[in-house]
N, C-alpha and C positions, 0 to 999 in steps of 0.2 A: 474658539471652535475646537471641540474635542476630536480625538483621533477617530472615534466612532462616526462622527459626522463626516469626516473626510472619506471614510470607507463607504458610507451610505451614498455620498455624492458620486463616487466612482461607479457603484453598482447601478445608479440611475442612468449615468451616461452610457454604460455598456448596454443596458436594456433599450435605451432610445436608439442606439446604433443598430442593434439587432432588428428592432421594429422597422427602421428606415430601410434596411437591406431587404427585408421580407416584402415590404410594400413596393419597393423599387423593382424587385423581381416579378411581382404580380403585374406591375404596370407594363413591363416589357413583354411578358408572356401572353397576356390576354389579347393584345392587338395582333400578334402573330397568328394565333388560332383563327381570329376573325378574318384576317386577310386571306389565309389559305382556304377558308370556307367560301369566301366570295369568289376567289379565282377558280375553284373547282366548279362552282355553280354556274359561272359565266361561260366556261368552255373556251377553247381556242378559236378566235375569229380574227379575220384579217383586219377589221376595223379597230378591234381592241388592241391588236399587236402594234398597229401603227400609232395609235394614241399613246400606248405605253412607251414606245420608243421615243416619241417626241417628249413625253413627260420626263424621262430620265436623261434626255439630251444625247441620244446616240442615234446613229444611222447605219443600217445594214446595207452593204454594197452588194453588187452582183456576185462577187466571188465569196460572199459569206463573211467578209471581214467587218468588224464593228468599229466604226469611227466615233470618237467623242466629239460632239458638237460644242459642248460647254465643259470645260475642265476647271470649273470654279470650286474652291474649297468652301468649307463652312465658315461663315463670318459670325463669330460669337457675339459681336456687338449688335449686329442686326437681329440675331436671334433673341437677345435679351430684350431688345425693344419690342419684338413681336410677342414676348412672353406676357405682356399685358400688365395689369395693375398689381398682380401678385408679386412681381419682381420689385415693386417699390418698398414694401416692408422688409423684404430680404436685403435690399440695398441699405436701408436704415440700420438693420442689425449688423451689417458689415462695418458700417461706420462706428457703431457702438463697440464692436469687437476690437477694431484697430485702436480706438481711443483708450479703452481700458487695458489692452495689452501694453501699450506704451506707459500709461499711468502707473500700473501695478509693477511693471518692470523697474521703473525708477523708484517707487516707494519701497520695494523689497530688496533694494541694494543692502549689502551687509552693513555698510557704514551708517545707513539710516536706521537700521534695527538694532545693531550691536556695535556702537562706535568703538574703534580700536583703542582710542585714548582712554575711554572709560574702563575697558577691560585691563589695560596696562596699569592704570593708577590704582584700581581696586586690587589688582594682584600685588602691587607694592605694599598696600595697607595690610593685606592678609599675610604677607611674608613676615611682618614684624610680630614675632611671637609675644603675646600678652600685651601688645600695644595697639590692637585694632580699635579704632574709634568709629562707632556707628554714625556719629554726627558728621565726621569728615566724609564718610562714605555717602551720607545723605546729600552733602553739599556737592560732591562729585556728580551724583545723579541729576542734581539741578543744573549743573554746568553742561552736561551732555544729555539733553532731553531726547528720549528715544523709547522704544517699546521695552527694551531691556532695563533702562533706567526706571521706568514706571513700575515694573515688576519688583525690582530691587527696593525701591522706595516703599512699596507695600509691605515688604518683609522688614525693613528697618524700622518702620513706625510701630511694629509689634515687638520690638526688642524688649526683653525683660518679662514678657508674658509667657504663658505655657506654650510648649513647643507645638502642641496640636493647633492652637490658635494662630501661631506663626505660619504653619504649613497651610492652613485653610485660607488665610489671607493671601499667601503667595500663589496658591492654585487659582483662586478666583481672579486675581490680577492677571495671571498668565493667560487664562481663558478669555478674559475681557480684551486683552491686547491682541490675541490671536484672532478673535472674532472681528475686531476693528480692522485689522490688516487684511482679513479674508473677505471683507464686505464687498468690495468691487470685483472680486474674482467670481462672485455669484452671477454677475452679468455675462461672463464668458460661459458659465454653465447654462444660463438661460439661452444664449445664442446657439450653443451646441445642441440643445434639446429641441428648441422651437423652430429654427430655420429649416431643418429637413421636413418637418411637418407642414410648414408654410409652402415649401416647394411641392410636396406631395399633394397638398390641397389644390395648388394651381394646376398641377398635372391632371388630377382627376376632373377638375372643372373643364380644362381644355379638351380632354378626351370626350367628356359629355357633349361639348359643343361640336367636336369633330363628327361624332356619330350622329348627332342631330342634323347637322348640315348635310351629311352624306345621304340620309334618308330622303332629303328633299331634292336630290339631283334628278334630272330627267333621264330617261332611258337612253342607253347608248354611250353614256359618259363612263369613263373608267373610274369606278368608285374606289377601287383599291388604292390607286395613286392619290386620289383626293384625300382619302382617309389617312394614308401614310404621312402626307404632308402635315395634316392637322395634328397627328400624334407626335411627330418629332418636334414640332414647335411647342406642344404642350409639355414635353419632357424637359424643356429648357428650365422651367421653374425648379424642378427637382435637382437638376445640375447646379443651378445657382445656390439652392439651399445647402447642398453638400459642400460646395466650394467655400461657403461661410462656416458651416458647422464643423468641418474637419479641422481647420486651423484653430478655431475657438476651443475645441476639445483638447487639442495638443497643448496649446498655451495654458489652458486651465490646469491640465495635469502637471505641467512643468512648474507653474507658479505654486500649486498646492504642495508639491514636493519640496520646492525651495523654502516655503514657509515652514514646513515641518522640520527641515534641517536647521533653519535659523533658531527655532524654538528649542530644538535639542541642545544647541549651543547655549541658549539662555538657561536651560535646566542645569547644564554642566557648570555654568558660572554660579548659579545659586547653590549648588551642592558644594562648590569650593568655599563659599562664604558661610555656609550653614554652621560648621564647627565654631567659627568665631562668634556667631550670633548666639549659639547655645550657652556660651560662657556667661552671658549677661542675664540668663533667666532668673527672675526674682531680684535682680540687683539694680536695674535702672529701667525707666520707662520714659518715653516722650512721644508726643503725637505729631510734632513738626519741628523743623530745624530751628525756628525762631525760639520756641520754648526751650529747646536744648541749649541754645547759645545763652539764653537768659539765665538758665540754671547754672551754666558753667561760670558766667561772670559773677553771679552771686556767691558761688562757692569760693572763687578766687579772692573776692573782697572780704 
């Protein structure tokens, strides 16, 4: 995965977040205007005031004091259940997010990508002026399998070839390993981009149902309260989508940054070995360690 791809993914996430905020604002503002219009057209009536007081759970006493009949808070779990079928795919995306956050956090540990023993032993080989052995370095990479070892092996098998060919092989191997490690981070990007849209879809559908049901109410029923209840239930899906999307975007950004830092370290390790590799240009070539060991044994005999 190239640096340009990382930047493009960040731009996509920012654009998705902006779209979600705009649509969320529209979802909140449109019902408010509708409710005010209905209240103004209905006018103040005693029946409607009594119905409204009962709906919100308050009682007006003779001295004008308002007493709460029900002081119940919002139960998020009951609201999620009322959110309907649209909360099911959002719930599945939350499981996907948790799964891949844990999996990628373990896979991108430094010892899994750049083993400390590999760096230390390669450093000892490079410190021996004029004694660096590409075959010994290749065997070290086989002993400590990792992303860094795969990139270094791609460089070592090109020992003795033109430097441009060595650089090309190293770059291709580095991009291949970065893309492999980044593969499951894409699921987090998907969750960050899709779940807010799932939530907004559920909200829009719920609002359509609320307005449709409101038009069928008989005369004398407080339509504003009925509509408000339908709208706040419909907004639950948007809330669920954002509760999944925000952590997914945060962890995706964190893991991408961690992956970039790790491959910066891989590049530094390659640069430290490159002077040792350049000395063998045109002098020796091998395609794998078995062939190198065979040539070494034949030379000794």
